[in-house]
N, C-alpha and C positions, 0 to 999 in steps of 0.2 A: 632835602626831603628824601626819605627812603621809600623806594617803590617795591611793593610786594610782588614777587615773581610767580607765586603759585596760587591756585584757587584755594588750597588748603590753608595757606598763610592768611589769605584775605578772610576766609571764613572764621579762623581762630581770632583774628583781630576784631571782627564784627561781634563775635561771641563775647570777647572780653569787654568791649564797649557796652554791650547790652547788660552784662553782669554788673559792671560798675554803676550804670544808670539805675539798675534795680536795687543795688545796695544803698545808693544815695536816697532813692525814693522811699525805701523801707525805713531809713533813719528819720527822714523828714515827716513821714506819716505815722511813725510809731506812737502808740498810746502811752508808751513809757518815755517820759521826757524829764522827770525830776527824780531826786533821791527818794522821795516819798513813794513815787510810782514803783521804782525798782524794788524797794523794801516790801511793798505789798505783793508784788509779783513773785518774789523769792519765797515768801511765806506760803503762797498758793502752789508753787511749783518747786519744791526743794531739790528734786533731781536735776532740773534744769539749772538751778543755782549751783549745785555741786559740779555739774559738767562745765558750766561757764568758768567757775573757779579753777578747775583743772586745765582748761584751755588757756586761761589767762597766765597761770603760773608756768605752764609748759612753753607758751609763746615767748615769755620773758627771757627764757634761756635758749631759744631757738633762733636760727639765722638763715633759714631757707629763703630764697628770693623767687619772684615771679617777674618775667620780662614785662616792662612797661609799668610796673608798680613800684612806688617808693616804699621803703621799709621792709620788714621781715615777716615771715610766716612760720608757723609750726606745721610740719609736713610729715604725716604718717598715714598708713592705711587704716580703714575703719576698724579692723580687728585689733589693731594696736591700741586705739582709743578705747575700745571695749574692754580690753585687758586692764588698762590703766584705771578706768572708772568703775569697773564691775557692772556695767550696763550692757545688756545684750545688744548686738549690732542693730537689730530691727528697732528696738526701743531707742537706742542711741541716735539713729537717724531721725526719728520723730522729734526728739529733743533738739537736735541740731536744726531741723526745719523750723521749729518754734523760735529758737534764738535768732536764726537768720531772718525770718519773716518780721520779727520785732526790731530788726536793725541793730542787734547787739553784737553779731559776729558777721564776718565775711567768710565765704567758703568756696573753694574751687577744687576741681579734680584735675590732676595732671600726671603725666608720665615722667619717670626719671630712670635713666639707665636702661633704655629699651622699653620693655613692657611692664615695668614696675609702676603701678598706679598708686599714687599717694593722694591724701586729702589735705589740701593747704587750708589752714584755718587761722584766723586772728581776730581779736576784738576790733570793732569799728570805732570811729571817733566818738559816737554816742555811747558805745559800751565802755570806752575808757573814761569819758566824762562823768559817768555815773558810778565809777569804781575807785575813787580816791587814787588816781594815777600819780606816779612819780614823774619827774621831768624826763628821766631817761626812757620812760614808757612812751612818751610822745615821740622822742627821737627814734625809738625802735620801730614805731609805727610809720615814721617818715612823714609826720604831719605837724603843722604849727598848731599848738593848742587853742589858738584864737580862731581857727578855721571853723565855720559853722558845720554841723553834722552833714548837711547836704551840699557842702561846697567842695571845691577842688583843693588839693594840697597846695600850700603856699611856700615858695622858695625851696622846694625839695626836688631834686632831680631823680628820675626813675633809676632803678638799678640797671646796670649794663653788663659789664664783663663778668666772667666767672672768678670773682675775687673774694667771695665769702663762702663759708661752709653751708651745706644744705643742698637739696635737690635743685638742679638748674634746668633751664630749657635748652634744647639743642636747635632752636629756630635761628639762632645767630650763626656764627662761624662753627661748622661741625668740628667736634673733637675727634682726635684719633682714638683708637681702641685703648692704647696705653694710657692716654690722658684720662679717658673715661674711667678705666679701672682704678687709676690712682686717685681720682676724685672720689669715687665711691668708697674707697678704703679710708682715705684721709678726712673726707668731709661728710661722711654719712650722718644721718640724724642720730640723736642720742638713743641708746637702748632703753627699753622699758624700765629695767632695773636702775639705770642712771637717772631717769626722770623721777622715778618713785623716791630715790634717795634725795633728790633736789627738793621735791615736795615735802618730804619729811623734815628737811632742814628748815624750810620756810615756816612750817607749822610750829 
């Protein structure tokens, strides 16, 4: 068992546990549980639909990780998402709140490379289940597709070492400055132009 040495680490762990519980509760209590439900919701909220689609497509090509979480995330600051979708930041946050409250996405804020704050976003199990996912999407999320929306991941170990591209936490073994700079250069998230090109190919 790993013992947390600082009050900050303990607080961050407690916060992560609370967020996970909230995400599971939102999925279990969501009024959107069927394909019919989601189709009706998208008709009523087309901007939320388009934002969810952009998140889904971006996440499929992203490989940022969060300590203690299986699977991968898309990790960018709010202005980046605003530029990608053409939705003003204030409006973007309202749509993200709606998608999160309905259990369709998970969202966390975290730092990378010092004071660089990014928004980590990905679809939930419920969001995937209602979106005609491919088998690799379930693998990318780090979940067994047979796991219920409010259940834990089955047979998937959380990400650990800095072995994939994307923002990483420094709560584990601290990186040297040279390692951090090399990581940021070699493993930084896709640029907005790169993601827009990917989305255009998918369309």
